[in-house]
ROMARFI-495204 format. One record per residue (C-alpha): y negated, x negated, z; residue in one letter. Coordinates in Angstrom, 1 decimal, decimal comma. Layout:
<sites>
<site y="Y" x="X" z="Z" resn="a"/>
...
</sites>
This chain:
<sites>
<site y="0,0" x="0,0" z="0,0" resn="m"/>
<site y="-3,4" x="-1,4" z="-0,9" resn="s"/>
<site y="-6,2" x="-2,0" z="1,6" resn="w"/>
<site y="-8,3" x="1,1" z="0,7" resn="p"/>
<site y="-5,2" x="3,4" z="0,9" resn="s"/>
<site y="-4,3" x="2,0" z="4,3" resn="q"/>
<site y="-7,8" x="2,5" z="5,6" resn="r"/>
<site y="-7,9" x="6,0" z="4,3" resn="l"/>
<site y="-4,5" x="6,8" z="5,9" resn="a"/>
<site y="-5,8" x="5,3" z="9,2" resn="e"/>
<site y="-9,0" x="7,4" z="9,0" resn="i"/>
<site y="-6,9" x="10,6" z="8,3" resn="t"/>
<site y="-4,6" x="9,9" z="11,2" resn="r"/>
<site y="-7,5" x="9,3" z="13,6" resn="r"/>
<site y="-9,2" x="12,5" z="12,4" resn="r"/>
<site y="-6,1" x="14,5" z="13,1" resn="e"/>
<site y="-5,9" x="13,0" z="16,6" resn="l"/>
<site y="-9,5" x="13,7" z="17,3" resn="l"/>
<site y="-9,1" x="17,3" z="16,0" resn="t"/>
<site y="-6,1" x="17,9" z="18,3" resn="a"/>
<site y="-8,0" x="16,3" z="21,2" resn="r"/>
<site y="-11,0" x="18,6" z="20,5" resn="a"/>
<site y="-8,7" x="21,7" z="20,5" resn="a"/>
<site y="-7,3" x="20,7" z="23,9" resn="v"/>
<site y="-10,8" x="20,2" z="25,3" resn="q"/>
<site y="-11,9" x="23,6" z="23,9" resn="r"/>
<site y="-9,0" x="25,2" z="25,7" resn="g"/>
<site y="-10,0" x="23,5" z="29,0" resn="v"/>
<site y="-13,5" x="24,7" z="28,6" resn="i"/>
<site y="-12,3" x="28,3" z="27,9" resn="v"/>
<site y="-10,1" x="28,3" z="31,0" resn="e"/>
<site y="-12,9" x="26,8" z="33,2" resn="t"/>
<site y="-15,3" x="29,5" z="32,0" resn="f"/>
<site y="-12,8" x="32,2" z="32,6" resn="r"/>
<site y="-12,3" x="31,0" z="36,2" resn="r"/>
<site y="-16,1" x="31,0" z="36,8" resn="w"/>
<site y="-17,1" x="34,1" z="34,9" resn="e"/>
<site y="-16,6" x="36,6" z="37,7" resn="r"/>
<site y="-18,3" x="34,6" z="40,4" resn="p"/>
<site y="-21,3" x="33,8" z="38,1" resn="l"/>
<site y="-21,6" x="37,4" z="37,0" resn="t"/>
<site y="-21,6" x="38,5" z="40,7" resn="a"/>
<site y="-24,3" x="35,9" z="41,5" resn="a"/>
<site y="-26,3" x="37,1" z="38,5" resn="d"/>
<site y="-26,1" x="40,7" z="39,8" resn="h"/>
<site y="-27,1" x="39,7" z="43,3" resn="v"/>
<site y="-30,1" x="37,7" z="41,9" resn="s"/>
<site y="-31,2" x="40,7" z="39,8" resn="r"/>
<site y="-30,9" x="43,0" z="42,9" resn="a"/>
<site y="-33,0" x="40,6" z="45,0" resn="i"/>
<site y="-35,6" x="40,5" z="42,3" resn="s"/>
<site y="-35,7" x="44,2" z="42,0" resn="l"/>
<site y="-36,1" x="44,6" z="45,8" resn="l"/>
<site y="-38,9" x="42,1" z="45,8" resn="r"/>
<site y="-40,7" x="44,0" z="43,0" resn="e"/>
<site y="-40,2" x="47,3" z="44,7" resn="h"/>
<site y="-40,8" x="47,0" z="48,5" resn="p"/>
<site y="-40,4" x="50,7" z="49,1" resn="l"/>
<site y="-36,9" x="50,5" z="47,6" resn="l"/>
<site y="-36,1" x="47,6" z="49,9" resn="a"/>
<site y="-37,2" x="49,7" z="52,9" resn="a"/>
<site y="-35,1" x="52,6" z="51,7" resn="a"/>
<site y="-32,0" x="50,3" z="51,3" resn="v"/>
<site y="-32,7" x="48,8" z="54,8" resn="a"/>
<site y="-32,9" x="52,3" z="56,3" resn="a"/>
<site y="-29,7" x="53,4" z="54,6" resn="a"/>
<site y="-27,9" x="50,3" z="56,0" resn="l"/>
<site y="-29,0" x="51,3" z="59,5" resn="v"/>
<site y="-28,6" x="55,1" z="59,3" resn="a"/>
<site y="-25,5" x="55,7" z="57,1" resn="v"/>
<site y="-21,9" x="55,1" z="58,3" resn="p"/>
<site y="-20,2" x="52,2" z="56,5" resn="r"/>
<site y="-17,6" x="54,1" z="54,6" resn="g"/>
<site y="-20,2" x="56,6" z="53,3" resn="r"/>
<site y="-22,6" x="53,8" z="52,4" resn="l"/>
<site y="-20,0" x="52,3" z="50,0" resn="v"/>
<site y="-19,6" x="55,7" z="48,3" resn="s"/>
<site y="-23,4" x="56,2" z="48,1" resn="l"/>
<site y="-23,7" x="52,6" z="46,7" resn="a"/>
<site y="-21,2" x="53,3" z="43,9" resn="w"/>
<site y="-23,0" x="56,6" z="43,0" resn="r"/>
<site y="-26,3" x="54,7" z="43,0" resn="g"/>
<site y="-25,0" x="52,0" z="40,7" resn="v"/>
<site y="-23,6" x="54,7" z="38,4" resn="t"/>
<site y="-26,9" x="56,6" z="38,4" resn="l"/>
<site y="-28,8" x="53,4" z="37,8" resn="w"/>
<site y="-26,7" x="52,5" z="34,7" resn="r"/>
<site y="-27,1" x="56,0" z="33,4" resn="l"/>
<site y="-30,9" x="55,8" z="33,8" resn="l"/>
<site y="-31,0" x="52,4" z="32,1" resn="e"/>
<site y="-29,0" x="53,8" z="29,2" resn="t"/>
<site y="-31,2" x="56,8" z="28,8" resn="v"/>
<site y="-34,3" x="54,7" z="29,0" resn="a"/>
<site y="-32,9" x="52,4" z="26,3" resn="g"/>
<site y="-32,2" x="55,4" z="24,0" resn="i"/>
<site y="-35,6" x="56,9" z="24,6" resn="l"/>
<site y="-37,3" x="53,5" z="23,9" resn="a"/>
<site y="-35,3" x="53,2" z="20,6" resn="e"/>
<site y="-36,3" x="56,6" z="19,5" resn="r"/>
<site y="-39,9" x="56,0" z="20,4" resn="r"/>
<site y="-39,9" x="52,7" z="18,5" resn="d"/>
<site y="-38,3" x="54,3" z="15,4" resn="r"/>
<site y="-40,8" x="57,1" z="15,5" resn="r"/>
<site y="-43,7" x="54,6" z="15,8" resn="g"/>
<site y="-42,5" x="52,6" z="12,8" resn="s"/>
<site y="-42,0" x="55,7" z="10,6" resn="a"/>
<site y="-44,6" x="56,1" z="7,8" resn="p"/>
<site y="-47,2" x="58,7" z="8,4" resn="r"/>
</sites>
């Protein structure tokens, strides 16, 4: 085999090894992300909740009052209902904003 052919074969083999190594590394990254996805999502939700309470002190006072006044089991039930209601309101607000934007961009 001539020198250029040997060099090309060596480059091809090295490329295959690097491609395989990159595939293994991508797999490790995916597994690492999967392991951290839930805790990071929870931390993000907590951060957003804290920001919301800082922006709305009256809401913070209502939450504090609920923590003191409502029994623990009932509080969890109310919290789930509140989260569901919040998501519903966000969805409706998004739909209304889309409709308003479409109506505003329509020719008159």
